[in-house]
C-alpha positions in Angstrom: 2.2 1.6 19.0 1.7 -1.3 16.6 2.0 -4.7 18.1 1.8 -8.1 16.5 -0.7 -10.7 17.6 -0.9 -14.4 16.7 -3.6 -17.0 16.7 -2.5 -20.4 15.4 -0.8 -19.6 12.1 -2.8 -16.5 11.5 -0.8 -13.4 12.4 -1.9 -9.8 12.3 -0.7 -6.4 13.5 -3.1 -4.3 15.5 -2.4 -0.6 15.8 -4.0 2.8 15.5 -5.5 4.1 12.3 -3.4 7.0 11.0 -4.5 10.3 12.6 -7.4 8.7 14.5 -6.5 6.8 17.7 -10.2 6.0 18.3 -10.0 3.6 15.3 -8.0 0.4 15.5 -6.1 -0.8 12.4 -5.8 -4.5 11.8 -3.4 -5.7 9.1 -3.0 -9.3 8.2 0.7 -10.1 7.8 0.2 -12.5 4.9 -2.3 -12.0 2.1 -3.0 -15.8 1.9 -4.3 -15.9 5.5 -7.9 -17.1 6.1 -8.9 -16.1 9.6 -11.7 -18.0 11.4 -14.4 -16.7 13.7 -12.3 -17.1 16.8 -9.4 -15.1 15.2 -11.7 -12.2 14.4 -13.5 -12.2 17.8 -10.1 -12.2 19.5 -8.9 -9.2 17.5 -12.1 -7.3 18.1 -11.9 -8.0 21.9 -8.3 -6.7 22.0 -9.2 -3.6 20.0 -12.1 -3.0 22.5 -9.8 -3.5 25.4 -7.5 -0.8 24.0 -10.3 1.7 23.9 -10.9 1.8 20.2 -14.5 2.7 19.2 -14.2 0.8 15.9 -11.9 -1.6 14.1 -10.8 -1.2 10.5 -8.9 -3.7 8.4 -6.3 -3.3 5.8 -7.1 -4.3 2.2 -8.4 -7.9 2.3 -8.5 -10.4 -0.5 -11.8 -12.3 -1.0 -10.6 -15.4 0.7 -9.7 -13.5 3.9 -13.1 -11.7 4.3 -15.8 -14.3 5.3 -15.1 -14.4 9.0 -15.0 -10.6 9.2 -18.3 -10.4 7.4 -19.9 -13.0 9.7 -18.7 -10.9 12.7 -20.6 -7.8 11.4 -17.8 -5.9 9.6 -19.0 -3.8 6.7 -17.2 -2.7 3.5 -16.1 0.9 3.5 -13.7 0.9 0.5 -13.1 -1.2 -2.5 -9.8 -1.4 -4.3 -8.9 -2.4 -7.8 -6.0 -4.9 -8.0 -3.6 -4.7 -10.9 -0.7 -7.0 -11.9 2.1 -6.9 -14.3 4.4 -9.6 -15.7 7.9 -8.0 -15.2 9.6 -10.6 -17.5 7.2 -9.7 -20.3 7.8 -6.0 -19.7 11.6 -6.6 -20.0 11.1 -8.7 -23.2 8.8 -6.0 -24.7 10.8 -2.9 -23.9 14.3 -4.1 -23.0 16.2 -3.6 -19.8 17.1 0.0 -20.6 13.4 1.0 -20.5 12.9 -0.7 -17.2 15.6 1.7 -15.9 13.8 4.7 -17.6 13.5 6.6 -14.3 17.3 7.1 -14.6 17.0 8.6 -18.1 13.8 10.6 -18.2 15.0 14.0 -19.3 13.5 16.9 -17.3 11.7 14.7 -14.8 14.6 14.4 -12.4 16.0 11.3 -10.6 14.5 9.6 -7.7 16.3 9.8 -4.4 16.4 7.6 -1.3 13.7 8.3 1.3 15.3 8.8 4.7 13.7 8.5 8.1 14.0 12.3 8.3 11.7 12.6 5.2 8.7 10.7 6.8 7.0 13.8 8.2 7.1 15.6 4.8 6.1 12.5 3.0 3.2 12.0 5.3 2.0 15.5 4.7 2.2 14.9 1.0 0.3 11.6 1.4 -2.5 13.4 3.3 -2.8 16.0 0.5 -2.9 13.4 -2.1 -5.6 11.1 -0.6 -8.9 12.1 0.9 -9.7 11.6 4.6 -9.4 9.0 6.2 -7.0 7.4 3.7 -3.9 9.5 4.3 -0.9 8.1 6.2 1.1 9.4 9.1 4.8 8.8 9.7 4.1 5.7 11.8 1.9 4.0 9.2 4.4 4.9 6.4 7.1 3.2 8.4 4.9 0.2 8.9 4.4 0.0 5.1 8.2 0.1 4.6 8.6 -2.8 7.0 5.9 -4.9 5.5 8.1 -6.9 3.2 11.5 -8.6 3.6 13.1 -6.1 1.2 11.9 -2.6 0.3 12.8 0.5 -1.7 11.5 3.9 -0.7 12.1 6.8 -3.1 11.2 10.5 -3.4 11.3 13.1 -6.1 12.2 16.6 -5.1 11.6 19.9 -6.8 13.3 23.0 -5.5 14.1 21.2 -2.3 10.5 20.0 -1.6 9.3 16.4 -2.0 6.6 16.3 -4.7 6.2 12.5 -5.1 7.2 9.3 -3.5 6.9 5.5 -3.9 7.3 2.6 -1.5 8.0 -0.7 -3.1 8.6 -4.2 -1.6 9.6 -7.6 -2.6 8.9 -11.0 -1.1 10.3 -14.0 -3.0 9.6 -13.5 -6.7 6.6 -11.1 -6.1 6.9 -7.4 -6.1 4.5 -4.9 -4.5 4.0 -1.2 -5.3 2.8 -0.5 -1.9 2.2 3.3 -1.9 2.7 5.9 -4.5 1.6 9.6 -4.3 2.3 12.8 -6.2 1.5 16.2 -4.7 -1.7 17.5 -6.3 0.1 20.7 -7.3 2.7 18.7 -9.3 0.5 16.3 -11.2 0.5 15.7 -15.0 4.2 16.1 -15.2 5.2 12.5 -15.6 6.3 12.1 -11.9 4.0 9.1 -11.3 5.3 7.2 -14.3 8.9 8.0 -13.2 8.2 6.4 -9.8 6.5 3.3 -11.4 9.4 2.9 -13.7 11.9 3.1 -10.8 9.9 0.6 -8.7 9.6 -1.9 -11.5 13.3 -1.6 -12.4 14.2 -2.3 -8.8 11.9 -5.3 -8.5 13.3 -6.8 -11.7 16.9 -6.4 -10.6 16.0 -8.1 -7.3 14.5 -11.1 -9.1 10.8 -10.4 -9.0 8.8 -11.8 -12.0 5.5 -10.1 -11.3 4.3 -7.0 -9.4 0.9 -6.0 -8.0 -0.5 -2.7 -7.0 -3.9 -1.6 -5.7 -5.9 1.6 -5.7 -9.4 2.7 -5.1 -11.8 1.6 -7.8 -12.8 5.2 -8.2 -9.2 6.5 -8.7 -9.4 6.7 -12.4 -6.1 8.7 -12.9 -4.1 6.1 -11.0 -5.8 3.2 -12.8 -5.0 4.9 -16.1 -1.4 5.4 -15.1 -0.9 1.7 -14.2 -2.7 0.3 -17.2 -0.8 2.6 -19.6 2.4 1.2 -18.1 1.2 -2.4 -18.7 -0.5 -3.4 -15.5 -3.6 -5.6 -16.1 -6.6 -5.3 -13.9 -7.6 -8.5 -12.1 -11.2 -9.7 -11.7 -11.1 -9.8 -7.9 -11.1 -6.6 -5.8 -9.8 -5.9 -2.3 -11.9 -4.5 0.4 -11.4 -2.5 3.6 -13.9 -3.5 6.3 -14.9 -1.8 9.5 -16.7 -2.9 12.7 -18.3 -0.5 15.2 -17.2 -1.7 18.7 -19.6 -1.6 21.6 -18.0 -0.6 24.9 -16.9 -3.6 26.9 
């Protein structure tokens, strides 16, 4: 079970890594947080107390990483960070294009993701991403709850879910938090349909910019986002891990 912990103003959620209870999963609840050495030591001690053999972070911005690195965490994944100006997208293409997911002939509409869909969506996510990066239903639900407002959509073909996207908004910032297309259904425009839908929703909800991240080695995803208008930022995100010695 995920539980929230707090040290001063630095808050994080400590749970289990999807599909691997031996690994703790630490997610900072605000990207602007800058943990200190005491914060990191406290989280590592709690993970050790729960019996985890290692502790893995969520994707961290550069300013959040120093205390983790001083504590011995090592990078295990690097993520490209991409951003789009939604107001510029609207000016360039018009509002009708931002709602293109509704109009893309032959690609089908998106539908609301229900709680009953989480098992099927998790199975798709695990097919789409290599071990250990796939989500389970619990971690997908945590992603959906990570922002004050969210939109979770699926695309179905012959009754089966072949793609999904989870988007969020906090203030005037939008986040494309997770997007996956079944490997057997790729190269059919489904990813672009989902990006279109997410950006349209963010814009309607008042977001002026949106960000997304993906592995620096995920060339198809980077190509999709840049073709849509996302610009790659100079900084990258990192996932860090610490091996925990038994207490």
